[in-house]
VEXTORVEX-644568 format. One record per residue (C-alpha): x, y, z; residue in one letter; residue number from 1. Coordinates in nm, 4 decimals. Each point is the difference from the previous one (the first is absolute). Layout:
# VEXTORVEX-644568
@u=X, v=Y, w=Z, type=A, seq=NUM
...
***
This chain:
# VEXTORVEX-644568
@u=10.7200, v=1.6862, w=-5.7102, type=M, seq=1
@u=-0.3655, v=-0.0963, w=-0.0339, type=L, seq=2
@u=-0.0926, v=0.3314, w=-0.1586, type=R, seq=3
@u=0.2364, v=-0.0596, w=-0.2918, type=E, seq=4
@u=-0.0800, v=-0.3700, w=-0.0169, type=A, seq=5
@u=-0.3715, v=0.0579, w=-0.0367, type=V, seq=6
@u=0.0357, v=0.2866, w=-0.2465, type=H, seq=7
@u=-0.0029, v=-0.2256, w=-0.3049, type=G, seq=8
@u=-0.3146, v=-0.1755, w=0.1173, type=V, seq=9
@u=-0.1873, v=0.3238, w=0.0546, type=L, seq=10
@u=0.0903, v=0.1209, w=-0.3483, type=L, seq=11
@u=-0.2260, v=-0.2738, w=-0.1332, type=A, seq=12
@u=-0.2963, v=0.2193, w=0.0894, type=L, seq=13
@u=-0.0603, v=0.3236, w=-0.1910, type=P, seq=14
@u=-0.0042, v=0.3251, w=0.1942, type=V, seq=15
@u=-0.2512, v=0.2394, w=-0.1461, type=V, seq=16
@u=-0.0818, v=0.3503, w=0.1129, type=S, seq=17
@u=-0.3219, v=0.1379, w=-0.1347, type=G, seq=18
@u=0.0151, v=0.3146, w=0.2159, type=L, seq=19
@u=0.1269, v=0.3444, w=-0.0787, type=T, seq=20
@u=0.0392, v=0.2989, w=0.2289, type=G, seq=21
@u=0.0993, v=0.0183, w=0.3635, type=S, seq=22
@u=-0.3613, v=0.0470, w=0.1118, type=A, seq=23
@u=-0.1050, v=-0.3403, w=-0.1332, type=R, seq=24
@u=0.3181, v=-0.1615, w=0.1307, type=A, seq=25
@u=-0.0831, v=0.1208, w=0.3510, type=Q, seq=26
@u=-0.3639, v=-0.1083, w=-0.0144, type=A, seq=27
@u=-0.1051, v=-0.2260, w=0.2868, type=E, seq=28
@u=-0.1038, v=-0.3539, w=-0.0801, type=H, seq=29
@u=-0.1882, v=-0.2656, w=0.1918, type=S, seq=30
@u=0.0908, v=-0.3575, w=-0.0919, type=L, seq=31
@u=-0.2888, v=-0.2200, w=0.1038, type=R, seq=32
@u=-0.1269, v=-0.3492, w=-0.0710, type=Y, seq=33
@u=-0.3517, v=0.0674, w=-0.1265, type=A, seq=34
@u=-0.0896, v=-0.2468, w=-0.2769, type=P, seq=35
@u=-0.3279, v=-0.0014, w=-0.1857, type=D, seq=36
@u=-0.2313, v=-0.2690, w=0.1316, type=I, seq=37
@u=0.0033, v=-0.2575, w=-0.1425, type=P, seq=38
@u=0.3546, v=0.0055, w=-0.1389, type=A, seq=39
@u=0.2354, v=-0.2604, w=-0.1403, type=R, seq=40
@u=0.3762, v=0.0347, w=-0.0474, type=V, seq=41
@u=0.2361, v=-0.2589, w=-0.1509, type=N, seq=42
@u=0.3583, v=0.0107, w=0.1263, type=L, seq=43
@u=0.3148, v=-0.1846, w=-0.1076, type=I, seq=44
@u=0.3400, v=-0.0083, w=0.1655, type=S, seq=45
@u=0.3412, v=-0.1540, w=-0.0582, type=R, seq=46
@u=0.2669, v=-0.0386, w=0.2686, type=S, seq=47
@u=0.3612, v=-0.0958, w=-0.0652, type=E, seq=48
@u=0.1599, v=-0.1277, w=0.3199, type=I, seq=49
@u=0.3679, v=-0.0697, w=0.0578, type=T, seq=50
@u=0.1027, v=-0.1710, w=0.3232, type=M, seq=51
@u=0.3669, v=-0.0287, w=0.0979, type=T, seq=52
@u=0.1020, v=-0.2223, w=0.2922, type=I, seq=53
@u=0.3407, v=0.0702, w=0.1517, type=M, seq=54
@u=0.1227, v=-0.2283, w=0.2807, type=P, seq=55
@u=0.1758, v=0.1954, w=0.2746, type=T, seq=56
@u=0.1013, v=-0.2841, w=0.2322, type=G, seq=57
@u=0.3025, v=-0.2250, w=-0.0161, type=Q, seq=58
@u=-0.1543, v=-0.2335, w=-0.2557, type=E, seq=59
@u=0.1773, v=0.0153, w=-0.3373, type=L, seq=60
@u=-0.3136, v=0.0478, w=-0.2061, type=L, seq=61
@u=-0.0368, v=0.1898, w=-0.3250, type=D, seq=62
@u=-0.2280, v=0.2965, w=-0.0448, type=T, seq=63
@u=-0.3260, v=-0.1096, w=-0.1633, type=L, seq=64
@u=-0.2149, v=0.2226, w=-0.2220, type=T, seq=65
@u=-0.3562, v=-0.0926, w=-0.0987, type=I, seq=66
@u=-0.2283, v=0.1863, w=-0.2403, type=E, seq=67
@u=-0.3782, v=-0.0095, w=-0.0166, type=A, seq=68
@u=-0.2779, v=0.1582, w=-0.2049, type=I, seq=69
@u=-0.3500, v=0.0449, w=0.1382, type=H, seq=70
@u=-0.2924, v=0.0899, w=-0.2291, type=L, seq=71
@u=-0.3468, v=0.0935, w=0.1216, type=E, seq=72
@u=-0.3290, v=0.1057, w=-0.1485, type=S, seq=73
@u=-0.2742, v=0.1203, w=0.2327, type=A, seq=74
@u=-0.3414, v=0.1654, w=-0.0149, type=T, seq=75
@u=-0.1216, v=0.2518, w=0.2571, type=L, seq=76
@u=-0.3774, v=0.0407, w=0.0300, type=F, seq=77
@u=-0.1453, v=0.2941, w=0.1946, type=S, seq=78
@u=-0.3642, v=-0.0803, w=0.0754, type=D, seq=79
@u=-0.1169, v=0.2183, w=0.2914, type=A, seq=80
@u=0.0846, v=0.3223, w=0.1793, type=A, seq=81
@u=-0.1157, v=0.1725, w=0.3182, type=A, seq=82
@u=0.1463, v=0.2763, w=0.2175, type=N, seq=83
@u=0.3350, v=0.0052, w=-0.1758, type=G, seq=84
@u=0.0433, v=-0.3766, w=0.0151, type=R, seq=85
@u=-0.0037, v=-0.2289, w=-0.3010, type=F, seq=86
@u=-0.0765, v=-0.3689, w=-0.0264, type=S, seq=87
@u=0.2258, v=-0.1682, w=-0.2564, type=V, seq=88
@u=0.0770, v=-0.3490, w=-0.1236, type=V, seq=89
@u=0.3518, v=-0.0849, w=-0.1149, type=L, seq=90
@u=0.0139, v=-0.3022, w=-0.2287, type=Q, seq=91
@u=0.3291, v=-0.1494, w=-0.1153, type=Y, seq=92
@u=-0.0652, v=-0.1208, w=-0.3537, type=D, seq=93
@u=0.3470, v=-0.1388, w=-0.0700, type=S, seq=94
@u=0.3135, v=-0.0491, w=0.2111, type=V, seq=95
@u=0.3146, v=-0.1561, w=-0.1466, type=R, seq=96
@u=0.3543, v=-0.0273, w=0.1286, type=A, seq=97
@u=0.3282, v=-0.1553, w=-0.1103, type=R, seq=98
@u=0.3557, v=-0.0030, w=0.1344, type=M, seq=99
@u=0.3516, v=-0.1117, w=-0.0811, type=R, seq=100
@u=0.3531, v=0.0071, w=0.1374, type=P, seq=101
@u=0.1746, v=0.2910, w=-0.1701, type=Q, seq=102
@u=0.0884, v=-0.1144, w=-0.3516, type=G, seq=103
@u=-0.1910, v=-0.3276, w=0.0398, type=G, seq=104
@u=-0.3231, v=-0.1372, w=-0.1403, type=L, seq=105
@u=-0.3371, v=0.1450, w=0.0938, type=W, seq=106
@u=-0.2470, v=-0.2153, w=0.1887, type=Q, seq=107
@u=-0.3649, v=0.0733, w=0.0697, type=Q, seq=108
@u=-0.0997, v=0.0417, w=0.3632, type=L, seq=109
@u=-0.3198, v=-0.1266, w=0.1560, type=E, seq=110
@u=-0.2086, v=0.2936, w=0.1161, type=V, seq=111
@u=-0.1449, v=-0.0267, w=0.3493, type=A, seq=112
@u=-0.3800, v=-0.0151, w=0.0140, type=E, seq=113
@u=-0.0043, v=0.3048, w=0.2262, type=E, seq=114
@u=0.1672, v=0.2083, w=-0.2713, type=E, seq=115
@u=-0.2992, v=-0.0427, w=-0.2332, type=T, seq=116
@u=-0.2764, v=0.0344, w=0.2585, type=A, seq=117
@u=-0.2656, v=0.2673, w=-0.0552, type=T, seq=118
@u=-0.0277, v=0.2665, w=0.2693, type=V, seq=119
@u=-0.2797, v=0.2341, w=0.1044, type=R, seq=120
@u=0.1270, v=0.3126, w=0.1688, type=A, seq=121
@u=-0.1005, v=0.3418, w=0.1244, type=V, seq=122
@u=0.2143, v=0.2941, w=-0.1123, type=L, seq=123
@u=-0.0181, v=0.3614, w=0.1085, type=D, seq=124
@u=0.0528, v=0.3141, w=-0.2070, type=E, seq=125
@u=0.3759, v=-0.0191, w=0.0568, type=R, seq=126
@u=0.0163, v=-0.3540, w=-0.1403, type=L, seq=127
@u=0.0662, v=-0.1441, w=0.3439, type=Q, seq=128
@u=-0.1149, v=-0.3575, w=0.0635, type=V, seq=129
@u=-0.2419, v=0.0136, w=0.2922, type=L, seq=130
@u=-0.1202, v=-0.3580, w=-0.0210, type=Q, seq=131
@u=0.0698, v=-0.3017, w=-0.2206, type=A, seq=132
@u=-0.1248, v=-0.3582, w=-0.0049, type=E, seq=133
@u=0.0170, v=-0.2908, w=-0.2421, type=F, seq=134
@u=-0.3206, v=-0.0236, w=-0.2008, type=L, seq=135
@u=-0.0109, v=-0.3804, w=0.0071, type=D, seq=136
@u=0.0688, v=-0.0027, w=0.3747, type=S, seq=137
@u=-0.2098, v=0.2761, w=0.1577, type=P, seq=138
@u=0.1342, v=0.1423, w=0.3248, type=H, seq=139
@u=0.3481, v=-0.1369, w=-0.0755, type=L, seq=140
@u=0.2093, v=0.3137, w=0.0003, type=Q, seq=141
@u=0.2185, v=0.0605, w=-0.3037, type=A, seq=142
@u=0.3314, v=0.1773, w=0.0381, type=S, seq=143
@u=0.0636, v=0.3532, w=-0.1211, type=R, seq=144
@u=0.2792, v=-0.1560, w=-0.2049, type=A, seq=145
@u=-0.2562, v=-0.1907, w=-0.2059, type=H, seq=146
@u=-0.1714, v=0.3268, w=-0.0877, type=M, seq=147
@u=0.3284, v=0.1841, w=-0.0591, type=A, seq=148
@u=0.1008, v=-0.2373, w=-0.2777, type=R, seq=149
@u=-0.3139, v=0.0760, w=-0.1970, type=G, seq=150
@u=-0.0222, v=0.3716, w=0.0765, type=L, seq=151
@u=0.3511, v=0.1005, w=-0.0908, type=N, seq=152
@u=0.2470, v=-0.2822, w=-0.0522, type=G, seq=153
@u=0.0776, v=-0.0578, w=0.3665, type=G, seq=154
@u=0.0577, v=0.3523, w=0.1357, type=L, seq=155
@u=-0.2839, v=0.1077, w=0.2262, type=L, seq=156
@u=-0.0138, v=0.3794, w=-0.0276, type=L, seq=157
@u=-0.2696, v=0.2253, w=0.1463, type=A, seq=158
@u=-0.0989, v=0.3190, w=-0.1781, type=L, seq=159
@u=0.0872, v=0.3326, w=0.1702, type=P, seq=160
@u=-0.2154, v=0.1155, w=0.2914, type=V, seq=161
@u=-0.0701, v=0.3540, w=-0.1203, type=G, seq=162
@u=0.0503, v=0.2234, w=-0.2995, type=L, seq=163
@u=0.3374, v=-0.0064, w=-0.1779, type=V, seq=164
@u=0.1624, v=0.2116, w=-0.2696, type=T, seq=165
@u=0.2337, v=-0.0919, w=-0.2812, type=Q, seq=166
@u=0.3559, v=-0.0369, w=0.1313, type=G, seq=167
@u=-0.1044, v=0.0100, w=0.3676, type=M, seq=168
@u=0.1288, v=-0.3073, w=0.1873, type=P, seq=169
@u=-0.2045, v=-0.1829, w=0.2604, type=W, seq=170
@u=0.0835, v=-0.2935, w=0.2248, type=T, seq=171
@u=-0.1752, v=-0.3330, w=-0.0178, type=V, seq=172
@u=0.0559, v=-0.3448, w=0.1483, type=D, seq=173
@u=0.0402, v=-0.2733, w=-0.2610, type=V, seq=174
@u=-0.0233, v=-0.3688, w=0.0873, type=T, seq=175
@u=0.1634, v=-0.2854, w=-0.1896, type=Y, seq=176
@u=-0.1063, v=-0.3581, w=0.0828, type=P, seq=177
@u=0.2437, v=-0.2899, w=-0.0026, type=F, seq=178
@u=-0.2613, v=-0.2086, w=-0.1791, type=S, seq=179
@u=0.0839, v=0.2028, w=-0.3127, type=T, seq=180
@u=0.3259, v=-0.1977, w=-0.0114, type=L, seq=181
@u=-0.1791, v=-0.3336, w=-0.0009, type=R, seq=182
@u=0.0776, v=-0.0580, w=-0.3692, type=S, seq=183
@u=0.3662, v=-0.0563, w=0.0807, type=I, seq=184
@u=-0.0860, v=-0.2917, w=0.2248, type=G, seq=185
@u=0.0350, v=-0.0243, w=0.3758, type=Q, seq=186
@u=0.3710, v=0.0373, w=0.0627, type=E, seq=187
@u=0.0964, v=-0.0792, w=0.3577, type=E, seq=188
@u=0.0162, v=0.3100, w=0.2115, type=G, seq=189
@u=-0.2424, v=0.1982, w=-0.2197, type=V, seq=190
@u=-0.3151, v=0.0823, w=0.2011, type=P, seq=191
@u=-0.3170, v=-0.1534, w=-0.1378, type=R, seq=192
@u=-0.2225, v=0.2666, w=0.1516, type=H, seq=193
@u=0.0227, v=0.3559, w=0.1209, type=G, seq=194
@u=0.0857, v=0.3241, w=-0.1725, type=E, seq=195
@u=0.2457, v=0.2868, w=0.0006, type=L, seq=196
@u=-0.1034, v=0.3623, w=0.0441, type=T, seq=197
@u=0.1732, v=0.2940, w=-0.1648, type=A, seq=198
@u=-0.0280, v=0.3656, w=0.0950, type=H, seq=199
@u=-0.0099, v=0.1369, w=-0.3530, type=A, seq=200
@u=-0.0157, v=0.3338, w=-0.1767, type=T, seq=201
@u=-0.2390, v=0.0474, w=-0.2922, type=A, seq=202
@u=-0.0729, v=0.2876, w=-0.2319, type=R, seq=203
@u=-0.1820, v=0.0897, w=-0.3210, type=I, seq=204
@u=0.2675, v=0.0566, w=-0.2630, type=D, seq=205
@u=-0.2408, v=0.0955, w=-0.2767, type=S, seq=206
@u=-0.3584, v=-0.0368, w=-0.1109, type=L, seq=207
@u=-0.1944, v=-0.0080, w=-0.3229, type=A, seq=208
@u=-0.3668, v=0.0593, w=-0.0705, type=S, seq=209
@u=-0.1887, v=-0.2027, w=-0.2605, type=H, seq=210
@u=-0.3626, v=0.1087, w=-0.0104, type=G, seq=211
@u=-0.1575, v=-0.0976, w=0.3319, type=S, seq=212
@u=0.3073, v=-0.1975, w=0.1091, type=D, seq=213
@u=0.3138, v=0.1322, w=0.1682, type=T, seq=214
@u=0.3112, v=-0.2171, w=0.0156, type=L, seq=215
@u=0.2290, v=0.0608, w=0.2973, type=Y, seq=216
@u=0.3612, v=-0.1141, w=-0.0435, type=Y, seq=217
@u=0.1334, v=-0.0830, w=0.3453, type=L, seq=218
@u=0.3441, v=-0.0977, w=0.1248, type=T, seq=219
@u=0.0368, v=-0.1782, w=0.3326, type=V, seq=220
@u=0.3243, v=-0.0861, w=0.1807, type=R, seq=221
@u=0.0766, v=-0.1363, w=0.3428, type=G, seq=222
@u=0.2003, v=-0.2311, w=0.2247, type=S, seq=223
@u=-0.1503, v=-0.2910, w=0.1871, type=F, seq=224
@u=0.0246, v=0.0077, w=0.3772, type=V, seq=225
@u=0.2334, v=-0.2859, w=0.1076, type=P, seq=226
@u=-0.2004, v=-0.2754, w=0.1664, type=A, seq=227
@u=0.0523, v=-0.3501, w=0.1349, type=Q, seq=228
@u=-0.2078, v=-0.3049, w=-0.0866, type=F, seq=229
@u=-0.0052, v=-0.3600, w=0.1159, type=A, seq=230
@u=0.0790, v=-0.2488, w=-0.2768, type=S, seq=231
@u=0.1215, v=-0.3569, w=-0.0493, type=R, seq=232
@u=0.3587, v=-0.1070, w=-0.0623, type=L, seq=233
@u=0.0955, v=-0.3688, w=-0.0380, type=S, seq=234
@u=-0.2852, v=-0.1050, w=0.2225, type=G, seq=235
@u=0.0769, v=0.2489, w=0.2765, type=T, seq=236
@u=-0.1299, v=0.3454, w=0.0797, type=T, seq=237
@u=0.1857, v=0.2844, w=-0.1651, type=A, seq=238
@u=-0.0175, v=0.3754, w=0.0381, type=V, seq=239
@u=-0.0026, v=0.1993, w=-0.3232, type=T, seq=240
@u=0.0806, v=0.3715, w=0.0035, type=T, seq=241
@u=-0.1394, v=0.1756, w=-0.3069, type=A, seq=242
@u=0.0592, v=0.3474, w=-0.1428, type=A, seq=243
@u=0.0044, v=0.1659, w=-0.3392, type=G, seq=244
@u=-0.1301, v=0.2811, w=-0.2170, type=S, seq=245
@u=-0.2229, v=0.0590, w=-0.2997, type=F, seq=246
@u=-0.0893, v=0.2519, w=-0.2697, type=A, seq=247
@u=-0.3073, v=0.0132, w=-0.2197, type=A, seq=248
@u=-0.1713, v=0.2036, w=-0.2656, type=M, seq=249
@u=-0.3783, v=-0.0236, w=-0.0079, type=M, seq=250
@u=-0.2725, v=0.1517, w=-0.2173, type=V, seq=251
@u=-0.3346, v=0.0693, w=0.1688, type=W, seq=252
@u=-0.3131, v=0.0536, w=-0.2094, type=S, seq=253
@u=-0.2673, v=0.2228, w=0.1541, type=S, seq=254
@u=-0.2708, v=-0.1349, w=-0.2321, type=A, seq=255
@u=0.0756, v=-0.3689, w=0.0515, type=R, seq=256
@u=0.1014, v=0.0316, w=0.3681, type=S, seq=257
@u=0.2941, v=-0.2347, w=-0.0421, type=V, seq=258
@u=0.3738, v=-0.0011, w=-0.0623, type=F, seq=259
@u=-0.0126, v=-0.0614, w=-0.3738, type=V, seq=260
@u=0.3745, v=-0.0600, w=-0.0274, type=S, seq=261
@u=0.2966, v=-0.0429, w=0.2318, type=S, seq=262
@u=0.3610, v=-0.1113, w=0.0129, type=A, seq=263
@u=0.1837, v=-0.0756, w=0.3221, type=S, seq=264
@u=0.3245, v=-0.1430, w=0.1283, type=R, seq=265
@u=0.0385, v=-0.1535, w=0.3448, type=V, seq=266
@u=0.3409, v=-0.0951, w=0.1409, type=V, seq=267
@u=0.0060, v=-0.2086, w=0.3195, type=L, seq=268
@u=0.2763, v=-0.1413, w=0.2184, type=R, seq=269
@u=-0.0767, v=-0.2816, w=0.2414, type=L, seq=270
@u=0.2555, v=-0.1072, w=0.2599, type=D, seq=271
@u=-0.0903, v=-0.3515, w=0.1111, type=V, seq=272
@u=0.1265, v=-0.0939, w=0.3446, type=G, seq=273
@u=0.0051, v=-0.3253, w=0.1924, type=D, seq=274
@u=-0.1848, v=0.0815, w=0.3222, type=S, seq=275
@u=0.1819, v=-0.2768, w=0.1903, type=Q, seq=276
@u=0.3520, v=0.1027, w=-0.1041, type=R, seq=277
@u=-0.0754, v=0.3699, w=-0.0033, type=G, seq=278
@u=0.1806, v=0.0580, w=-0.3300, type=E, seq=279
@u=-0.0888, v=0.0903, w=-0.3585, type=T, seq=280
@u=0.0112, v=-0.3074, w=-0.2229, type=S, seq=281
@u=-0.0930, v=0.1544, w=-0.3341, type=S, seq=282
@u=-0.1067, v=0.3158, w=-0.1751, type=Q, seq=283
@u=-0.2832, v=0.0003, w=-0.2532, type=V, seq=284
@u=-0.0488, v=0.2909, w=-0.2378, type=R, seq=285
@u=-0.3054, v=0.0658, w=-0.2143, type=F, seq=286
@u=-0.0258, v=0.2312, w=-0.2979, type=D, seq=287
@u=-0.3614, v=0.0265, w=-0.1192, type=V, seq=288
@u=-0.1077, v=0.1985, w=-0.3063, type=I, seq=289
@u=-0.3760, v=0.0204, w=-0.0532, type=T, seq=290
@u=-0.2006, v=0.1600, w=-0.2785, type=R, seq=291
@u=-0.3778, v=0.0140, w=0.0078, type=S, seq=292
@u=-0.2692, v=0.1624, w=-0.2084, type=Q, seq=293
@u=-0.3705, v=0.0095, w=-0.0643, type=V, seq=294
@u=-0.1066, v=-0.1975, w=-0.3035, type=R, seq=295
@u=-0.2344, v=0.2199, w=-0.2025, type=M, seq=296
***
């Protein structure tokens, strides 16, 4: 099960409780994006992606497994604020990727120009992307996926609407863009655009105070709503049905207004069907482990 599978990844982050007494544990907390202006945050992330392709048709083809590693370094500048909205610039300083057949030799991948493009965006107090455009191409809308990579390693998670207490669960929609899988290459049947949405449950497991800063240790789990996407398969149109689940542990800093550390695991299953024959031709599975943190 995913819960057990992700357990080892989540252990990589320390869980600290700086609170004592039931009164403090039941205190209400407001998690809000409210950075000092101007502010600058440096973020790094590493994703390990495993893709397994399993033919399901009559062709006698072997199962193929491909591994990839994606490394990113980005800088988030917050330069203006008004009425609970914040103008930010997300700059990708370094993006590198490599892949190999399982057990084979690594080879460097060429990074698409779009993956390194600088974005200006407007965020609200819940860290939701209200507007985004490429800085070098004004009025050309950038995808939420482009922002998600820099904000939190690909998972786009909004902060809770109201006050929450330690241990109290709340529901939140989490989006995961297919462009996050771009490092593995464009396997036929894998959508190039679009995103999956998960109805997830989040909660504050523990928190720790350090002077003026409070660290909130969150766990988030959910299942993606199955969805269909148009894709390409051997030059023809294919229909890909995608589903999956994820689990994450994230550390929010009240002073820095950012997730200072996170670890997540996303497991996806894509059934690729030939739209003309009306049958499933292959199944593609992704296992993505991502760790990200703020570089002090």
